[in-house]
C-alpha positions in Angstrom: 105.7 -42.0 142.7 108.6 -41.3 145.0 110.7 -40.1 142.0 108.0 -37.5 141.1 107.8 -36.3 144.7 111.6 -36.0 144.9 111.5 -33.6 141.9 109.2 -31.3 143.9 111.5 -31.3 146.9 112.7 -27.7 146.4 112.3 -24.9 148.9 111.2 -22.5 146.1 108.3 -24.7 145.2 107.3 -24.8 148.9 107.5 -21.0 149.1 105.3 -20.6 146.0 102.7 -23.1 147.1 102.8 -21.8 150.6 102.0 -18.4 149.3 99.2 -19.6 147.0 97.4 -21.9 149.4 96.3 -19.2 151.9 94.8 -17.2 149.1 92.8 -20.3 148.1 92.0 -20.8 151.8 90.7 -17.2 152.0 88.4 -17.7 149.0 87.1 -21.0 150.4 86.6 -19.3 153.8 84.5 -16.7 152.1 82.1 -19.3 150.8 82.0 -21.3 154.1 81.6 -18.3 156.5 79.1 -16.3 154.5 76.5 -19.1 153.8 73.1 -17.7 154.4 74.2 -14.0 154.6 74.3 -11.3 152.0 78.0 -10.4 152.4 79.8 -9.7 149.1 83.4 -10.5 148.6 84.6 -6.9 149.1 82.7 -6.7 152.3 84.3 -10.0 153.4 87.8 -8.5 152.6 86.8 -5.5 154.7 85.9 -7.8 157.6 89.2 -9.6 157.2 91.1 -6.4 157.4 89.2 -4.4 160.0 86.5 -6.6 161.4 86.1 -8.5 164.7 86.4 -11.8 162.9 89.8 -10.9 161.5 91.8 -13.6 163.4 89.2 -16.3 162.6 89.4 -15.5 158.8 93.1 -15.5 158.6 93.6 -18.7 160.7 91.0 -20.4 158.4 93.1 -19.2 155.4 96.2 -20.8 156.8 94.6 -24.2 157.2 95.6 -25.5 153.7 99.3 -24.8 154.6 99.0 -26.8 157.8 97.3 -29.7 155.9 100.0 -29.7 153.3 102.7 -29.6 156.0 101.4 -32.9 157.4 101.8 -34.7 154.1 105.1 -33.1 153.0 106.9 -33.5 156.3 105.5 -36.7 157.9 104.3 -38.8 154.9 106.5 -37.9 152.0 109.7 -36.5 153.7 110.1 -33.6 151.4 112.4 -31.7 153.7 113.4 -28.8 151.4 109.8 -28.3 150.3 108.7 -28.2 153.9 111.4 -25.6 154.7 109.8 -23.2 152.2 106.3 -24.0 153.3 107.1 -23.4 157.0 109.0 -20.2 156.2 105.9 -18.7 154.5 103.6 -20.0 157.2 105.7 -18.4 159.9 105.7 -15.1 158.0 101.9 -15.2 157.6 101.6 -16.1 161.3 103.7 -13.1 162.3 101.6 -10.9 160.1 98.5 -12.2 161.7 99.9 -11.4 165.2 100.8 -7.9 164.1 97.4 -7.3 162.6 95.6 -8.4 165.7 97.8 -6.4 168.1 97.7 -3.1 166.2 
């Protein structure tokens, strides 16, 4: 198992997975946050871009990255993978700050 994990210990893989997981988190947040409402996906995207729940939606979208960080850094010690994952997460966090300020 450790040999398979060490093959994944590349910063590029961390960047790619770190960019994909927030998209997956966004889709999951759509299903979680719109239960019992009649909001369609394009309306949800509009809420994420211009709505009052903007921060909530984007933070929820970044949760998969935070979850993966725990395992790659503390459990599996994939330091290069973690560098890529953290770099993407920091960029997404900065974008979130800029979106909420302006």
